[in-house]
C-alpha positions in Angstrom: -15.1 -5.2 11.7 -12.0 -2.9 9.6 -12.8 -1.3 6.4 -10.1 0.0 4.0 -10.6 2.8 1.3 -7.8 2.9 -1.5 -7.9 6.7 -3.7 -5.1 6.9 -6.5 -3.5 4.9 -8.8 -4.3 5.6 -12.4 -2.5 6.1 -15.6 0.9 7.6 -15.8 3.9 7.6 -18.3 7.8 6.2 -16.9 9.5 8.3 -14.7 6.5 9.8 -13.2 4.6 9.9 -10.0 1.5 9.0 -8.3 0.2 8.6 -4.7 -2.1 5.8 -3.2 -3.9 6.2 -0.4 -5.7 4.1 2.3 -7.9 5.0 5.0 -9.2 2.5 7.7 -12.5 2.8 9.4 -13.8 0.3 12.6 -12.1 -0.6 15.5 -8.7 -0.6 15.4 -5.8 -2.6 17.2 -2.1 -2.1 17.7 0.0 -3.7 17.0 -0.7 -3.3 13.5 1.1 -2.5 10.0 -1.0 -0.6 7.4 0.8 -1.6 3.6 0.8 -2.0 0.0 0.9 -5.1 -1.8 0.4 -5.5 -5.6 -0.6 -8.2 -8.3 0.6 -8.3 -11.6 -1.1 -10.1 -13.7 0.3 -13.9 -13.5 2.0 -13.2 -10.5 1.6 -13.5 -7.3 0.6 -10.4 -5.1 4.0 -8.9 -3.1 4.5 -7.1 -0.6 5.7 -3.8 -1.9 5.7 -1.4 1.4 4.5 -1.4 5.2 4.6 0.7 8.3 4.0 -0.1 12.1 2.1 2.0 14.3 5.0 3.2 15.6 6.5 4.2 12.7 8.5 1.1 11.9 9.1 0.8 7.8 9.1 -2.4 5.7 10.4 -1.9 1.7 10.6 -4.0 -0.7 14.1 -3.9 -3.2 12.5 -2.6 -6.3 10.8 -0.1 -4.1 13.9 1.0 -2.4 14.5 4.7 -3.2 11.8 5.4 -5.4 9.1 4.9 -3.0 8.2 6.5 0.7 5.4 4.7 2.5 3.5 7.2 5.6 0.9 6.5 7.9 -1.2 8.9 10.3 -2.0 6.9 12.9 -4.4 9.8 14.2 -6.4 9.6 11.4 -5.7 5.9 10.4 -4.3 6.3 6.6 -1.5 5.1 5.1 0.2 6.7 1.7 2.3 5.5 -0.9 4.5 8.4 -2.8 5.4 6.5 -6.1 7.9 8.2 -7.6 10.3 7.5 -10.8 7.9 5.0 -11.9 8.3 1.6 -14.1 6.3 -0.3 -16.5 7.4 -3.5 -14.1 5.3 -1.8 -11.5 2.2 -1.8 -13.6 0.1 -3.6 -11.4 -2.9 -3.8 -8.4 -2.1 -2.3 -5.4 -3.9 -3.5 -2.8 -4.0 -1.9 0.4 -3.2 -4.3 3.8 -4.4 -4.1 7.3 -2.7 -6.8 9.8 -3.5 -7.0 13.6 -0.9 -8.6 14.9 -2.5 -9.6 17.9 -6.2 -10.4 16.6 -6.7 -13.6 14.8 -8.0 -13.3 11.6 -6.8 -9.3 12.2 -5.7 -9.4 8.2 -7.5 -7.0 5.6 -7.9 -6.2 2.3 -9.3 -2.7 0.3 -10.5 -3.5 -2.9 -7.7 -2.6 -5.0 -6.7 -0.3 -7.4 -4.7 0.3 -10.1 -1.3 1.3 -11.3 -0.7 1.8 -14.9 3.1 2.9 -16.4 3.3 3.3 -20.1 7.0 2.7 -21.5 
């Protein structure tokens, strides 16, 4: 069983920066993605950014140029560095681990609130 523990988040003014971290524990199989999704009130959960164990990244268009995702495979951690934050970035951010070759190998963190004030 895999557990994901998130840290970071909080309240920041528009134009500011925040960092989110996610630590995975348990048996983790490769290949996999670690990533961040977000869900704003009344909206569907959406991908923000993800990174494979090999280091390949995907970003939502809204995140490109402002957010950077990185991971440490030795520590099973993933970090999302967010800069130039906008009020529309306000959401609950969820860490995700997707083990691509494992049935049922999709895990979520508990979520952390990011609020950007204008």
